[in-house]
N, C-alpha and C positions, 0 to 999 in steps of 0.2 A: 584588895588588890586587884589592879586595872589591866584590861586586856585591850591593845590597839589591833582594832579590824582595817585591814588595810584593805582596799577595793578598787580592782579597775575599771573604767568606763570608756568604752570606743563606740558611740553611737547604743542602738537600742534601749531608749531610754523606757519605753513601756516595760522592758523585762527588768532592767536598773530598779525600776518603783516598785515592782513586786517583791526585791529582796531587801529593799529600805524599809517597807511598811510590815515586812517579815520580823527584820530586827525589832522595830520599833514593838512589835506586839509580844516578843516570846524573848527578848532580853534586857537585862537589868541595866537601865540607861546609866547607873551611878558606877558600875565597874568598866565602863567600856569608854572609848573614844573612837569615833570614825572616821578614817580617813581616806579620801577618795580622791584616785590618781586618775585625772582626764586624758585621755591621748589623742586627743585632737576632733573629739564630736563636732557634729554640725547639724545635729538635730534636735537639738533645743536642750540637750542634757546638760551641759554648762550651764545655763540661766536657771535650770530646775537646782543645780547643786548650790550656786550662787545664792538661791532664794532659802537653804537650809542652815540654820544657825547652827545648827549643833553638828553639822558636819565639815572638819577640816580639808579643804580643798587643794590640790596640787592640778594647776592647769597646764599642759603641753600643748606646742603648737601642731603637732604632728604626733604620730603614732611612734612613742618610742620602744611599744613591745610589750612583754610581760616582765621579766626579768629588770629590765630598768624600772620601769615602774614602780613594781615592788619595792627594790631598792630605794627610791624618793621616797617613800611611803615609811620606809621604816628610819631614814635618817631624821624625819620629824616626828617618829613615836615615842610617845612617854610611857608608854605599859610594861608592868613588869613581865606581860607575853606579847607576843605577835601573833597575829590569826589572819590570813592571806584567805579570804571566800572571793569567788567569783560573782559578777555581777547577775550572770543567770544561774542563781539560787533562789530556794525559797527556805527558811530555817524554819525548825518547829521547838514545841515546847521542850524546855530543857535542855536542849543542845549545846547550849556553851557549857553549863554545869556539868555535864556528864564526861565533856571533854575534857574539864579543868582538872575534874578530880581523879581521871587517870593520869594525867600528864604528873601531878605531885603526887601519886600514890608511890613512887619508887624515882630515887635520884638519880637512875640511870637510863629512865626516861626523858628523851628530850624531844618528842616531835609526835603529835596525835590527829587522826583525821575518824572524819564519822563515815557512817556506811550511806550507801544512796541508791537511787533508782538506775542512775546514770553514770557510771564510772566502770575505769578497768578493773581488773584483778579481783582480789580478796574483799575490795570494800563493799561490790553488787549485792543487794539482795531483791530479790523478788517484790515487786510492790500489786497491787491490786487494784488500788483507786484510779479514779479517771478524769477527776478535774481536781483544781488547785484548791478548792473548798473542803477537799477529802483529804489532802497531804495530811495535817497535821493530826487527825483522828487517827488515820493509820499509823503516823509516829509515835503516837502515845501508845496503844494497843503492842505494837513491835516491840516497841525499847523497853517496856515492863517487863515483856518474856525475857530479856538477855538481859535486866539492870544490873550493873556492875563488873559486868564480864567484857573482856578484852581479847584480841588475839597481836600477837607477835608478827611482826612482817619485814621485810626490806625494801618496800616500796609504798609508799603515800602517795596520791594523787595531788596535785597542786589546786583542785578547785575550792579545797577546804582544808586548811593547814595550819595548826595551831603549835607554836614552838616557844618554848622558853627562850627569854631575852638573853640570856647569859651564852645561849647556845648558839643564837644568832649572831652575837658579837665574836663568836670564834669563827665560824662561818663566812660572818664579813657578806654576809647575803648571798643572792642567788650568781649564777656567774651569765655576765650581758653577752657571751659571746653566742648564746643560743637565740639573741632577738627577738622576735616577737614571740615566739611560743614553742613547745614541746621542747622534752628531753630536759628543760632546765628543772623540772622537779625531780627526776632520775637523778640528776646531778646532784642538787640537794641533799637528797635522800642516801645517796652514797657516802657523800662527805659524811653525813650525822652518824652511819654505821662506823666507818673509818674512825672518827673521834673516839669511839667506846659509847654511842648511845645507842639508845633502843628506839624501832619506832612501834608504835601501836595505835589498833585500830578501837576506838570507842566503841562496841556492839550497841550500848544504849543511846546513842547518837546520830539522829537521823536528818540531812540535808535533803533536799530536793534540789536535782540537777537537770537544768534543760539541755545543756550539754551545747557546744560549739556555736553558740550564737552570733557570739562575735564576730570568728571566721564565717560561719556562714553570712551573716547579714552585713559581711563589708567586702564586696567583690575586690577590693583592692587586696586582698588577704587569699595567697592559693594555699591552702591546709594541705593538702596533698605534697606538693612539692618544699614547704617550710619540715613535714616532717623528715623527709627524705634530707634534707641540707645538716637539718639539725641533729640527725640519727649520724651522720658522717662526723660533725664536729663534735661528739660524744664519743665515738672511734677513735678520733685522732686524739681526745686529750685521754682517755682513758685504755685504749688498745681493745684489741677483739674481745679480750677472754673477761671482760666485765661488762659488755653488753648483753641485756637480757637473762643476766644472772637473777635478777630480783624476782623472776618471775616463777611462781612454784608451778612443778608438773601434776596439773591435777589427775590426767589420765592414770599417772601411775600412783599417787596417792590413795584413787579409790579402788586399787586391788589391793591395798595395805588390809591385812585380818585385823579387825577392830580390837580384839584382848591381844594386840600386840606387846612383847613388853621391854624388846631390844633391837633396835634398827642401826644397822650395817650399811651405810649407801657408800659404793667405791663410784670415783668421781663426782663426788658432793660440789662441786663449784662452791659458791658461796653460803650453800646450806638453804637456798629457799624452799626446796620441796622436803628435805628434813626440818626444817622449822614449821612448817605447817602439819607434817604427820604428828610431830610435838603437842601443837596445837589440839588437835582433833582426839587423840590417845593417850598423852601425857606419858609416853614414852622415854625410855633414856635412848641417844643418838649417839652414834659413833660414826667416824667420816674415815674415809682415804681420798687425799687431794695432791697433784703434784705440783699446783700453781701456788706459790707461796702467800701471795694477795688474795686469792678466792681461800684458803686453808686459813687465814689469819681472819675473815672475817667469819667464816664458819665455827671455828673455836668460841666464838663468843658466846655460843648458846648450844654448841654440841658438847657430850659428854666430852670428847677427846677427837681430835682429828689428826691421825698420822700424814705428815707429809711424803709423800711414798711414789716411785714410779708405778701405773697402773699395772705392770706385771708383776710387782712385787707382791707377794704374798704372805710375807717376814710378819706376821702382826704379832701384838704382844700380850693377844687374848689367849685364852684357853679353849681348847675346842669344845663345841657342842653349846657355844656362849652366847647366840645370836638368837631372835625368833626370823628374822626376816634381815634379806640380804638385797639388795637393789643394785639393780646392774644397768644405766640407763645409757644406750649409748656408749657401750665400751667392749663388747665382745669382739665386734667386725676391725676394732683396732689392736686386737693382741695377734701375735705370733703363733701361738697355740691355745687357742681356747677352749680344746677338749682339758688339756690337760689343769687349765686354769679352773674350769670348773667343779674339779674332781679334788682340786686342793682346796679352795674356800667354803665347798661342802662341808670340810673337816669342822670348820667354826658354826655351823649349822645345828642348832638342835634339832633332835628326831622330831619329824612331822613339821621342820621349819620349813620356809618358804625362799624360793629364789623369784625375785620379779625382774626380768630385763627387758630392753626396748631395741629389735635391730632391723636394720633396712634389708627388704625385699629388692633381691637384684634381678628376679624376674619379673620386674614392672614393665610395662609395656614400653614407656618411652627408652628403658634402656637396651631390652631385647631390641627394639626397631633400631637403635642405632649401631648396635652389633649388628645385624643383618646388611648396615650400610658399610660394614668394615671399618667402624669409628667405635674407639674405647677411651674416651677423652673423661680426664679426671680432673674436677672442679673442686673448689675449695669448700663446698657444702654440699647436702643431697645424697644418695644413693652411690654416687663416685666421687665420692671424700677424698683428696688425696691422699689423707691419711688411714684410709681404710684398710688393710691387710687381708681381711676375709670377708668373703662373700656368701650369703645364703637365702634360701628359699624359704617359703611355709613349709615345706615339705622336709629341707635339710635341717632345719633349724631344729628339729625334733633329735636330731644324731645327738644335740649337746647334751642331752639327758637322758640316758639311756633308762629302760624301764626298770632294770632291775636297781636301781636308785633313787631314782626319781619319780614320779606322779605327774602328769598336767594336769593343772586344774583347771585354766581356761586358756585360751587365745583369743586376743582381741584383735583385728586388724583396723590399722589407721589407711584408709584411701585417698587416694588422688586420681582426680580422671584422666583417662586417654583422649589424645584426639581421638574423634569419632571416627575417622577413615584408616587408622591405625586397629582401631578396635575391631571393625569392619575384616581388615586383613588376617587379623590373626584368627576371626573365627572361620575364615573360609581355610585357612591354614589347618584347623582341626578338623574341617568336615573331608579335607583333600587326605589327610592321614588317618580318617576313619578307612577311606575307601582303600586304603592301602593294609586295612588291620592292624593301626598302629593307634594306642589310644594317646590321646594329647588334652584331655579333659582339663586338667589341672592350669593350662595355660593358659585358657581364657577364664577360669576362676580365681587366677590370681594375677590376672591383668594390672589391674588397678589398685592394688595391694602394695604402700608404700612402706610400712613400717607394723612390725608383729609383736604384739606386747604379750609375752609368754607370763604365766604365774606358775611356777610349779614346786612341789612340795616333797620332800625330801621322807624316802618312807624307811619305816624305824623297822631295821631287819634286825 
């Protein structure tokens, strides 16, 4: 079985050499072909590539971007698998074999990525090496501890991406509308999932990533501008509902009891959070989602997903069925959140948990706006135009009466307010105190943006 490794270069020869040398050292040359697409380098990279007889080269006169360059490589690739690899990487012992073993462990797996030191999302691991020479020793030790283990996800980062050729033919490559880079990997991952294939992280494959070397080393590329432009293109293609849905909410996941058996996630979106809960705790997953496209994705790995309006509690489950019910930014969108909590708690086992997140309307920026006579609804944030109910850190407790629930923990997510606004409200508190009025919570809650609550149903 042959794997075609496609690498793009655009200057940064010294970094590229480290990548090529590591492939030479840690990869079976009889099982790979290396295809390098150069996007108009002027630092000697092209001359170096031409001197490497074992490398297939495609030389572009200008920077064609990541998506276009990768697609050029795919057209000449002869491998059974395609591996897209950034040039600012150093591979390690068994890196490719571990990913191949995972890729072919199940017919539904279509795309695999490694773990790394520099990557967003669930592929990132903590490292303790200091120099390039220490990377492989770290990788051997780390990967041995997780040998044969993997994690299903909804998004893999394109710095190192192994794909079955049959899937690549279905996808017809990267979408070239994303130009120089950013969001082309999000797009191809989403299309892979929609085709019914799984994405997995090979936890026992480690690839060092320097990160953004091409962007940072070439002044003709504005990385921030490129990110925002391609984010807009992604939304134009897929809509607002499918942006950022592949990212699990780690802060919610970490509040879930480790002995959980069944989880109901209301407003589960595409299921990224639930999927990571399943990865960690091997529990049963159930969801409620109003958007049909998001629900269709979650159904691929949830035990069941009901496509219902959020207000609807007409579930097909028996009472006291779930150990945990998740409500992430749901309650503020309901007409009657108090009744809703009462209804869904019937499906919760005795001593079962509700984990929820709601915004704090007493955040300083909102209060200061109100004092100026404004209350401007927007498309996101505390004053999202879809919000029907508003809560403070004090009033949120009223949703969970003490005769039914015990509050296990409250974690606050803070966003700083302007220092002058903060000083103003501190003066208001002092002034109120001189009139015998206690407003201590005004300043203590001033920078609380959202509240995460874990409450437990009392076994009456």
